[in-house]
C-alpha positions in Angstrom: 69.4 -38.8 -8.9 71.8 -37.9 -6.1 70.8 -34.2 -6.5 67.1 -34.9 -6.1 67.7 -37.1 -3.1 70.0 -34.2 -1.6 67.3 -31.7 -2.2 64.6 -33.8 -0.7 66.8 -34.6 2.4 67.7 -30.9 2.8 64.0 -30.0 2.7 63.2 -32.6 5.4 66.0 -31.4 7.6 65.0 -27.7 7.2 61.3 -28.1 7.7 59.9 -28.4 11.1 57.0 -30.8 11.8 54.5 -27.9 12.0 55.7 -26.8 8.5 55.9 -30.1 6.6 53.8 -33.1 5.8 54.9 -36.2 3.9 52.3 -36.9 1.3 54.0 -39.4 -0.8 56.8 -42.0 -0.7 58.1 -44.0 -3.6 60.5 -46.8 -3.6 62.4 -47.0 -6.9 65.5 -49.1 -7.6 66.3 -49.5 -3.9 66.1 -45.8 -3.2 63.4 -44.2 -1.1 62.0 -40.9 -2.5 60.0 -38.7 -0.2 57.8 -35.8 -1.3 56.8 -33.3 1.3 54.4 -30.5 1.3 55.4 -27.4 3.3 53.1 -24.8 4.7 54.3 -21.6 6.3 53.3 -21.1 9.9 50.9 -18.2 10.6 52.6 -14.8 10.7 49.6 -12.6 11.5 50.3 -10.3 14.4 47.5 -8.7 16.3 47.1 -6.4 19.3 45.2 -7.7 22.3 44.9 -5.9 25.7 48.0 -3.7 24.9 50.2 -6.5 23.8 51.0 -8.4 20.6 51.0 -12.1 19.9 54.4 -13.5 18.8 53.8 -16.0 16.0 56.4 -18.8 15.6 56.3 -18.4 11.9 58.3 -15.1 12.1 62.0 -14.9 11.9 63.7 -15.2 15.3 64.9 -11.6 15.6 61.4 -10.3 14.6 59.9 -12.4 17.5 62.5 -11.0 19.8 61.6 -7.4 18.9 58.0 -8.1 19.5 58.7 -9.8 22.8 60.9 -6.9 24.0 58.3 -4.3 22.9 55.7 -6.3 24.9 57.8 -5.8 28.0 57.6 -2.0 27.9 54.4 -1.5 25.8 52.5 0.0 28.7 55.3 1.6 30.7 55.0 5.5 31.1 56.4 7.9 28.6 59.4 9.6 30.0 61.4 12.0 27.9 64.9 10.8 27.7 63.9 7.5 29.2 65.9 4.5 28.0 68.8 6.7 26.8 71.4 6.2 29.6 70.5 2.6 30.0 68.0 0.0 28.4 66.6 -0.3 32.0 64.3 2.6 32.9 61.1 3.4 34.7 59.8 4.9 31.4 60.8 5.3 27.8 60.5 8.1 25.2 60.1 7.3 21.4 63.8 6.5 20.7 64.3 4.8 24.0 61.4 2.5 23.2 62.5 1.6 19.7 66.1 1.2 21.0 64.9 -1.2 23.7 63.0 -3.4 21.3 65.8 -3.5 18.8 68.2 -4.3 21.7 66.0 -7.2 22.6 66.8 -8.8 19.3 70.5 -8.1 19.8 70.5 -5.4 17.1 71.7 -2.5 19.2 74.3 -2.4 22.0 73.5 1.1 23.1 70.4 3.3 22.9 70.2 5.7 20.0 68.2 8.9 19.7 65.8 9.5 16.8 68.3 11.4 14.7 70.8 8.6 15.0 68.1 6.0 14.1 67.3 8.0 10.9 70.7 6.8 9.7 70.8 3.4 11.3 70.4 0.1 9.4 69.6 -0.1 5.7 67.6 2.3 3.6 63.9 1.8 2.9 61.1 -0.5 4.2 62.1 -3.9 5.5 60.2 -7.0 4.9 59.3 -7.4 8.6 60.6 -4.2 10.4 60.6 -0.6 9.2 61.8 2.3 11.3 60.4 5.7 10.6 62.7 8.5 12.0 63.5 12.2 11.9 65.3 14.5 14.2 62.3 14.8 16.6 60.5 11.5 16.6 60.8 7.8 15.7 58.5 4.8 15.6 58.7 1.4 13.9 56.4 -1.1 12.3 57.0 -4.7 13.1 55.2 -7.5 11.2 52.3 -5.1 10.4 51.9 -3.4 13.7 53.1 0.0 14.9 55.3 0.5 18.0 55.0 4.2 18.8 54.9 6.5 21.8 52.5 9.1 20.1 48.9 8.2 20.8 50.2 5.4 22.9 47.3 4.8 25.2 47.1 2.2 26.7 50.0 0.8 24.8 52.8 1.6 22.3 51.3 -1.1 20.0 49.0 0.5 17.5 47.6 0.2 14.0 50.0 1.4 11.3 49.8 5.1 10.2 48.3 5.9 6.8 50.8 8.7 6.3 54.5 8.3 7.0 55.6 11.5 5.3 58.4 13.5 6.9 60.3 10.4 8.1 63.3 8.6 6.8 62.5 4.9 6.4 65.2 2.4 7.6 65.2 -1.3 8.4 67.6 -3.8 10.1 69.7 -5.7 7.6 67.8 -8.8 6.4 64.5 -7.9 8.2 
C-alpha cells in the first residue's frame, strides 16, 4: 500500500498541470488514492517564416538548441564564421551547428565539421542527430534540418532523404 501511494505521489509531483488530469479519487481505510491520466505535450516542430516553433513538450536542451538556431537561422553564410567565437556576423556549416549546440550548453568552443564527426555518441539520437564529414555538417533537431546548404531564406529546412556519406552522431541523452 505504501508503494502504491509513493508511486501515485511521485507521478503527481513529476507531472505538470498541462500534462496531468485527476480522473478519480478514492478514499479507502482513511487513505486517499488519486489516479491521474497523463498526456504528453505536443512535440511537433514546424518551420514558419524561416524559424521553428519551440514546443514545451520537448526536453529542455532540445528547446535550447531550437531557440539558438532561430537566433542565427537567417544570418548570412560566412566561410569560417562562428569558428573564432560564437558571436559572428555570419556562420558556416560547422559554426552554425556549434552555435546551436552551445545554446544548449553542449559545447564550450566551436568545432569544425571533422571534429563534429567524432563528437558525442555514435548513431542517430532520439531528438538530435548530427550528420558530419570532413567537408560539411548539418543536424536534424526534433524532425527539422538545420543546414547551410540550400539555406534560403533560412537554415531550417525539411530533412534530407539521403544522408549517405555522413557520420551520424548525437549528444548524449538526446
